[in-house]
C-alpha positions in Angstrom: -13.9 -17.6 8.6 -12.2 -16.7 11.8 -13.8 -14.1 13.9 -12.7 -10.6 13.1 -11.6 -8.6 16.1 -12.5 -4.9 16.3 -8.9 -3.9 16.8 -7.7 -5.8 13.7 -10.5 -4.5 11.6 -9.8 -0.9 12.6 -6.0 -1.3 12.2 -6.5 -2.9 8.8 -8.8 -0.1 7.8 -6.2 2.5 8.8 -3.5 0.6 6.9 -5.6 0.3 3.7 -6.6 4.0 3.8 -2.9 5.1 4.3 -1.7 3.0 1.3 -4.6 4.2 -0.8 -3.8 7.8 0.0 -0.2 7.3 -0.9 -1.1 5.7 -4.2 -3.2 8.8 -5.0 -0.3 11.1 -4.0 2.0 9.0 -6.2 0.0 9.9 -9.3 0.4 13.6 -8.4 4.1 13.5 -7.4 5.3 11.6 -10.4 4.9 14.6 -12.6 7.1 16.8 -10.4 9.4 14.1 -9.0 12.5 14.9 -11.1 12.4 18.6 -10.1 11.5 18.1 -6.4 14.0 18.9 -3.7 15.8 16.1 -1.9 14.0 16.7 1.5 10.4 16.1 0.3 11.6 13.2 -1.9 13.3 11.5 1.1 10.3 12.1 3.3 7.9 10.6 0.8 10.3 7.7 0.2 10.6 6.8 3.9 6.9 6.9 4.4 6.4 4.8 1.3 8.9 2.2 2.6 6.9 2.1 5.9 3.7 1.5 4.1 5.0 -1.0 1.5 7.4 -2.9 3.9 5.3 -2.8 7.1 1.6 -2.2 6.4 1.2 -4.1 3.2 2.7 -7.4 4.6 0.6 -7.0 7.8 -2.6 -6.7 5.7 -1.5 -9.7 3.7 -1.1 -11.6 7.0 -4.6 -10.5 8.0 -5.9 -11.9 4.7 -4.2 -15.2 5.2 -5.6 -15.4 8.7 -9.1 -14.4 7.4 -9.2 -11.4 9.6 -10.5 -8.8 7.1 -14.1 -7.9 6.2 -15.3 -8.6 2.6 -15.0 -4.9 1.8 -11.4 -4.7 3.1 -10.5 -7.8 1.0 -11.9 -6.1 -2.0 -10.0 -2.9 -1.3 -6.8 -4.9 -0.7 -7.3 -6.6 -4.1 -7.8 -3.2 -5.7 -4.6 -1.9 -4.1 -2.6 -4.9 -5.3 -3.9 -4.3 -8.8 -2.9 -0.6 -8.6 0.5 -1.5 -7.3 1.1 -4.0 -10.1 0.1 -1.3 -12.7 2.4 1.3 -11.0 5.6 -0.8 -11.0 7.1 1.2 -13.9 6.3 4.4 -12.1 7.6 3.1 -8.8 10.8 2.0 -10.5 11.2 5.4 -12.3 10.9 7.2 -9.0 13.4 4.9 -7.3 10.9 3.7 -4.7 10.9 0.3 -3.1 8.9 -2.2 -5.0 6.1 -4.0 -3.1 7.1 -7.6 -2.1 3.5 -8.9 -2.0 2.5 -10.4 -5.4 -0.9 -9.9 -6.8 -3.1 -13.0 -6.4 -6.7 -14.0 -6.2 -7.9 -14.1 -2.6 
């Protein structure tokens, strides 16, 4: 395994926590999504895009380069599993689908 730098470990931790937080928010927001005003919907959608199109692929790169801790890899696998299960919800909300496919790491 390649050496894990402190900066990458901290960055990956922040990315994983941000995605995990948004997944929790998604479960809450889905109930009110259809009645929410456009402003909050747009704000959430833009932040979602940033996480799914920027953070998630970066974490995937760290995995491929063996830059994550074992705990981070486990959390990443859990996030991918959650995203896979949430595809119908993501689609119903009109959010961007993740481009990273679930796989065994």
